[in-house]
C-alpha positions as CSV (number, residue, x, y, z in Angstrom):
1,X,-0.6,0.1,0.4
2,X,2.8,2.6,1.3
3,X,4.3,1.6,-2.4
4,X,1.5,2.7,-4.2
5,X,1.5,5.7,-2.6
6,X,5.0,6.3,-3.2
7,X,4.5,5.6,-6.9
8,X,1.4,7.7,-7.3
9,X,3.4,11.0,-5.5
10,X,6.1,10.9,-7.5
11,X,4.1,10.7,-10.4
12,X,2.1,13.4,-9.6
13,X,4.5,15.7,-8.2
14,X,8.4,14.7,-8.6
15,X,8.8,13.8,-12.4
16,X,6.8,16.6,-13.2
17,X,8.5,19.1,-10.9
18,X,12.1,17.5,-12.8
19,X,10.3,17.9,-16.3
20,X,9.8,21.6,-15.3
21,X,13.1,22.0,-14.2
22,X,14.8,20.5,-17.3
23,X,12.6,22.5,-19.4
24,X,13.6,25.4,-17.3
25,X,17.1,25.3,-17.5
26,X,16.9,24.2,-21.5
27,X,14.7,27.4,-22.0
28,X,18.1,29.5,-20.0
29,X,20.4,28.5,-21.8
30,X,19.0,28.5,-24.7
31,X,18.2,33.0,-23.6
32,X,21.9,32.8,-23.1
33,X,23.4,31.5,-26.2
34,X,21.0,33.5,-28.3
35,X,22.7,36.9,-26.6
36,X,26.3,35.5,-27.7
37,X,28.5,36.2,-30.5
38,X,28.0,33.5,-33.3
39,X,30.4,31.1,-32.7
40,X,31.7,27.6,-34.1
41,X,29.6,24.2,-32.2
42,X,31.7,23.6,-29.7
43,X,32.3,19.3,-28.3
44,X,31.3,17.9,-24.6
45,X,34.1,19.4,-21.8
46,X,36.9,21.1,-24.3
47,X,34.8,22.8,-26.1
48,X,36.5,24.8,-29.0
49,X,39.8,23.8,-27.9
50,X,40.2,21.6,-30.7
51,X,40.0,24.3,-33.1
52,X,42.6,26.0,-32.7
53,X,45.7,23.8,-33.8
54,X,49.1,24.4,-33.8
55,X,48.7,28.2,-34.3
56,X,45.8,29.3,-32.9
57,X,46.2,32.7,-34.7
58,X,46.0,31.1,-38.1
59,X,42.8,29.6,-36.5
60,X,41.3,32.4,-35.7
61,X,41.7,34.1,-38.3
62,X,40.4,31.7,-40.5
63,X,36.7,31.4,-38.5
64,X,36.5,34.9,-37.5
65,X,36.2,35.1,-41.6
66,X,32.9,32.4,-41.0
67,X,32.3,34.1,-38.1
68,X,32.5,37.6,-38.2
69,X,34.7,40.2,-36.4
70,X,33.5,39.4,-33.0
71,X,32.9,35.9,-32.5
72,X,32.4,33.3,-29.2
73,X,34.7,30.3,-28.0
74,X,34.5,27.9,-25.0
75,X,38.1,27.0,-24.9
76,X,37.9,24.8,-21.9
77,X,35.5,26.1,-19.2
78,X,36.2,29.4,-19.7
79,X,33.7,31.6,-22.1
80,X,35.9,33.5,-24.4
81,X,35.4,36.9,-27.0
82,X,37.1,36.6,-30.4
83,X,37.7,40.5,-31.5
84,X,39.5,40.3,-34.8
85,X,38.7,43.9,-36.4
86,X,40.4,47.4,-35.3
87,X,37.0,48.6,-35.6
88,X,35.8,46.5,-33.1
89,X,38.5,46.5,-31.2
90,X,38.1,50.2,-30.8
91,X,34.2,49.9,-29.8
92,X,35.0,48.1,-26.9
93,X,38.2,50.1,-26.0
94,X,36.9,53.7,-25.9
95,X,32.6,52.8,-25.4
96,X,33.2,49.8,-23.0
97,X,36.2,49.6,-21.4
98,X,35.1,49.2,-18.0
99,X,33.4,46.5,-19.0
100,X,36.1,44.4,-20.5
101,X,39.3,45.7,-18.5
102,X,39.4,42.3,-16.5
103,X,42.3,40.2,-17.4
104,X,42.4,36.5,-16.8
105,X,44.0,35.0,-13.8
106,X,47.0,33.0,-15.6
107,X,48.0,29.7,-13.7
108,X,51.9,30.6,-14.8
109,X,51.3,34.6,-14.0
110,X,49.9,34.5,-10.6
111,X,53.3,32.9,-9.7
112,X,55.8,34.4,-11.8
113,X,54.2,38.3,-11.0
114,X,54.1,38.0,-7.0
115,X,50.3,37.3,-7.3
116,X,49.4,39.8,-10.2
117,X,51.3,42.5,-9.2
118,X,52.8,43.8,-11.9
119,X,50.5,46.2,-14.8
120,X,50.1,43.6,-17.6
121,X,48.4,40.6,-15.3
122,X,47.2,42.8,-12.8
123,X,43.1,42.7,-12.5
124,X,41.8,46.1,-13.3
125,X,42.1,48.0,-9.3
126,X,43.4,50.5,-6.9
127,X,46.5,48.6,-7.2
128,X,46.5,48.5,-11.3
129,X,45.5,52.4,-11.8
130,X,48.3,53.9,-9.3
131,X,51.2,51.5,-10.5
132,X,50.2,52.4,-14.1
133,X,50.3,56.0,-13.0
134,X,53.8,56.0,-11.2
135,X,54.7,53.9,-14.6
136,X,53.3,56.7,-16.9
137,X,54.0,59.4,-14.9
138,X,57.4,58.4,-13.6
139,X,59.0,56.1,-16.1
140,X,57.6,56.2,-19.4
141,X,57.8,60.6,-19.7
142,X,59.1,62.0,-23.2
143,X,62.0,63.4,-21.2
144,X,62.4,59.9,-19.4
145,X,62.6,58.5,-22.6
146,X,64.7,61.1,-24.4
147,X,67.3,60.5,-21.5
148,X,68.3,57.5,-22.5
149,X,68.6,58.7,-26.1
150,X,72.8,58.1,-26.1
151,X,72.6,55.1,-24.9
152,X,70.7,54.0,-27.8
153,X,72.5,55.8,-30.3
154,X,75.7,54.6,-29.0
155,X,74.8,50.9,-28.9
156,X,72.8,50.7,-32.4
157,X,75.9,52.1,-33.9
158,X,78.4,49.7,-32.5
159,X,75.8,47.0,-33.6
160,X,75.9,48.4,-37.2
161,X,79.9,49.3,-37.1
162,X,80.0,45.4,-35.6
163,X,77.8,44.0,-39.0
164,X,80.2,46.1,-41.6
165,X,82.9,44.2,-40.6
166,X,81.9,40.8,-40.3
167,X,83.6,38.6,-42.9
168,X,81.1,35.2,-42.6
169,X,77.6,34.5,-42.1
170,X,76.1,36.5,-39.1
171,X,73.3,35.4,-36.7
172,X,71.1,39.0,-37.0
173,X,68.6,37.2,-33.9
174,X,71.5,37.3,-32.1
175,X,72.6,40.9,-32.7
176,X,69.0,42.1,-32.2
177,X,68.5,40.2,-29.1
178,X,71.9,41.6,-27.9
179,X,70.7,45.3,-28.9
180,X,67.6,45.5,-27.0
181,X,69.3,43.7,-23.9
182,X,71.5,45.7,-23.5
183,X,69.0,49.1,-23.8
184,X,66.3,47.2,-21.2
185,X,69.1,46.4,-19.0
186,X,70.9,50.0,-18.7
187,X,67.4,51.5,-18.6
188,X,65.5,49.5,-16.1
189,X,68.4,47.9,-14.3
190,X,71.6,50.5,-14.9
191,X,73.6,47.1,-15.5
192,X,75.4,46.1,-19.0
193,X,73.8,42.7,-20.8
194,X,75.2,42.1,-23.6
195,X,76.8,45.2,-25.1
196,X,78.2,43.6,-28.6
197,X,76.8,40.2,-28.9
198,X,79.8,38.8,-26.5
199,X,78.0,36.2,-24.3
200,X,79.4,36.0,-20.2
201,X,78.6,33.8,-17.9
202,X,76.0,36.5,-16.2
203,X,74.3,37.8,-19.7
204,X,74.1,33.6,-20.7
205,X,72.4,33.3,-17.5
206,X,70.0,36.1,-17.5
207,X,68.9,34.9,-21.0
208,X,68.2,31.2,-19.6
209,X,66.2,32.7,-17.2
210,X,64.0,34.9,-19.4
211,X,63.4,32.5,-22.2
212,X,62.0,29.9,-19.3
213,X,59.6,32.7,-18.4
214,X,58.5,33.1,-21.6
215,X,57.9,29.9,-21.9
216,X,55.9,29.1,-19.1
217,X,53.9,32.2,-20.1
218,X,53.1,31.6,-23.5
219,X,52.6,28.0,-23.2
220,X,49.2,25.6,-22.8
221,X,48.7,25.5,-19.4
222,X,45.5,23.2,-18.3
223,X,45.0,25.1,-15.4
224,X,44.0,28.5,-17.4
225,X,41.5,26.4,-19.4
226,X,40.2,23.8,-16.4
227,X,41.2,25.9,-13.3
228,X,39.4,22.7,-11.0
229,X,42.3,20.9,-12.4
230,X,45.1,22.6,-11.6
231,X,46.6,20.1,-9.4
232,X,47.5,18.0,-12.5
233,X,51.0,20.6,-12.8
234,X,52.1,19.0,-9.7
235,X,52.7,16.0,-11.8
236,X,53.4,17.1,-15.3
237,X,56.6,19.4,-14.2
238,X,54.6,22.6,-14.4
239,X,54.9,23.2,-10.8
240,X,58.6,22.4,-10.4
241,X,59.5,24.4,-13.4
242,X,57.5,27.2,-12.2
243,X,59.4,27.1,-8.6
244,X,62.4,27.1,-10.1
245,X,62.3,29.7,-12.4
246,X,60.6,31.8,-9.8
247,X,63.2,31.2,-7.0
248,X,66.0,32.6,-10.0
249,X,63.8,35.6,-10.8
250,X,63.5,36.5,-7.3
251,X,67.5,35.9,-7.1
252,X,68.4,38.0,-9.8
253,X,65.8,41.3,-8.7
254,X,67.0,41.0,-5.3
255,X,70.4,41.1,-6.3
256,X,69.6,44.4,-8.1
257,X,67.8,46.4,-5.9
258,X,70.6,45.3,-3.2
259,X,73.2,46.6,-5.6
260,X,71.0,50.2,-6.2
261,X,70.5,50.5,-2.1
262,X,74.5,49.6,-1.5
263,X,75.8,53.2,-0.2
264,X,78.6,52.8,-1.9
265,X,77.1,52.3,-5.5
266,X,78.8,54.9,-7.7
267,X,76.7,57.8,-8.7
268,X,75.3,57.8,-12.2
269,X,74.2,60.6,-14.4
270,X,71.2,59.0,-15.3
271,X,68.7,57.4,-12.5
272,X,67.4,53.9,-13.9
273,X,63.8,52.5,-13.5
274,X,65.2,50.7,-10.2
275,X,66.2,54.0,-8.7
276,X,62.6,55.9,-9.7
277,X,60.7,53.0,-8.2
278,X,62.8,52.9,-4.3
279,X,62.6,56.7,-4.4
280,X,58.7,56.2,-4.8
281,X,58.8,53.1,-2.4
282,X,59.9,55.7,0.8
283,X,58.0,58.2,-0.5
284,X,55.0,58.8,2.3
285,X,52.5,60.9,0.2
286,X,52.1,57.9,-2.3
287,X,48.4,56.4,-2.8
288,X,50.1,52.9,-2.6
289,X,53.2,51.4,-0.7
290,X,55.4,49.7,-2.9
291,X,57.1,46.6,-1.6
292,X,59.6,45.3,-3.5
293,X,57.6,42.3,-4.8
294,X,56.1,44.8,-6.8
295,X,59.2,46.8,-8.2
296,X,60.1,43.2,-8.9
297,X,57.1,42.3,-10.9
298,X,57.5,45.9,-12.8
299,X,60.8,44.7,-13.6
300,X,59.7,41.6,-14.9
301,X,56.4,42.0,-16.9
302,X,56.6,46.0,-18.2
303,X,60.5,45.7,-18.3
304,X,62.4,42.5,-18.6
305,X,60.5,40.3,-20.6
306,X,60.1,43.1,-23.0
307,X,63.3,42.2,-23.7
308,X,62.1,39.1,-25.1
């Protein structure tokens, strides 16, 4: 008797409720999907990841020809909006800049930038605005850029002379890397780094560290597309590489800061970026207090990383 009552209750209440909830979910999903830009069909779990291929920029270009300048992709569990035209990008950055001002919390970037303390990876907010203000007003002014014109002229002239004197095949990539390395190291750190293409131990080590940083920030990381699978990085070697690279970078930047704080350090005619950042750190009138971690993060992403 009790079983009959239960079955009658299930048929008259539970099953209709389940069907109602299922239909509601389907309707909401259809409404949400209808509001999204067009995009290719996605597969379960991986979404559109399989359509990126080995050359994602070309794949995205080809897909944009089919689905338009504003395209929606589901990359793993991450919904992604792809913008493929200058006009659409201008509309986003000028008219809807606040809506699209966020930055994806990339797994490797969180570790290497001291928990998103650099401009390139920091989430939009007070820290980002104040750090950007410091860079724009103190480090990226026309006067500051012009003050290093002599260094740029000297290094470019030296590189051109080396190329003109070369009798055999030369590696232009190595020369260009050496040039940018010297300029960036002089402007940011106040030290030389491969002035004429020669590779001493320190310069080679510096290149190796930053090259690994570039790889870690740019290569596929399962945690960026499936955050709940971040634990996989403990077994595939990513966490081990991140920890080593972070320690190498931290040691390098800590040494640079210590050199600048040394009272016996020779005075330079031009203040490099570390000098300026340390002065700001001591200024009590600043809206934010710059810690050494902020300075290191700025040097990594906003100065050192552009060298690559």
